[in-house]
N, C-alpha and C positions, 0 to 999 in steps of 0.2 A: 808321274806325268802324265800316263796314260786317263785317271782317275780324271784331270783336268780337262784332257782333247774329249772326253767320251762327253762330260758333263756338258761344255761350250756346244757339242753337235746334238745332244736334250735340248737346251736353250734354244738353238735355232727351229728344231723342231717343231717346239710347242710355239713357237712366236709365228708360225705358216697360218694363216687368213684360214679359220673354219669353214667359212663359202668361197671356196675356192672354187671353180667351174669345173666338172667334172671333165671324164671322156663322152665325146660324144654330146655334148649341151651346148647349143648354138644360142646366146641371147638376142644375138642381133640377127637372125633372121627369122621373121614375124612364122606367128603358126597356122595361118592360113595361108601357106606360099608351099606348090610342088614342085620341086626340083626334076625337072624329065633328064632322064641319061638314054640316051637309043639303045644300049646293050646292055643295061645293069639287070632292069623288069621286064616282063610283057606287058604289054598296052594294060589288060586288064587289071593288074596292080595299080596303074595310077587312078585308073579310072574308080577303082572303091575306093583309093585313098583320099580322091578327092569328094566324091560321094557323100561317103564318110566323114570329111572336113566340113559340108555343107550341114551338116545335123548340129554341129556345133553353132559354126560361123555365116555372117550375111552373104558373104563373096570368100572366092578361092583366086589365087592368083598360079599359076600355072607358068615356068617358066624354062628354058629351053637353051640352050648353048651350041653351037658349029651345030655339028649333026644332030642335033635331038630339036630341032626347031620345027623338022617336016613330023617328027613321032611328036611334038605337043600342038601342033596345029592339031594331026589325027583326032588324038586321045579330046582334045577342047569340042572337034565334030562331032564325037561320038556321046560327049555327053549332052551335044546341042539336040541330035538327031534321036536320045531317048527322052525328049521334053519334059525335063527339069528344071534344065537349068537355058540363061540366057549369055549371051558372051555380048559384054558390053563396051571392054574397048580392048584394042589389040596395039602392042607396040612394039618396034623391031628396031636394030640399033646397029649399027656396022663401024664405029667407032673401036678401032680397033680388034674385035673380036664379033661374030655373028652373034645374034642375041633379041629372042622373039618373050615378050611377055603378053597374057593374056587375063585379063582384070576382070573382075568385077563378074565371074558367075554367079548368077543368082536364083535362085525358084522361081516360079513362073507363079 
């Protein structure tokens, strides 16, 4: 009886898809988006990350929710003042939660 139970479990394990999404992997999030948090990382982390993404991407989107909105704007300001990028679009949304997106940061 135990052998048949083990065989069923082995078959179920074998039937799981091989290309299952790995932990930490998000296919729905664009590669050129930087999601800013107020307290998890210092400003320089986000500035360096955005600059690194700009080497591979034509545009980068910065987004912040709630208390991270001001931090997101500060990061965009630092990038703009460095002379390497321009802010092409700013969106804010108050539907349900405060949200700020800065899109199309491009090399000049």
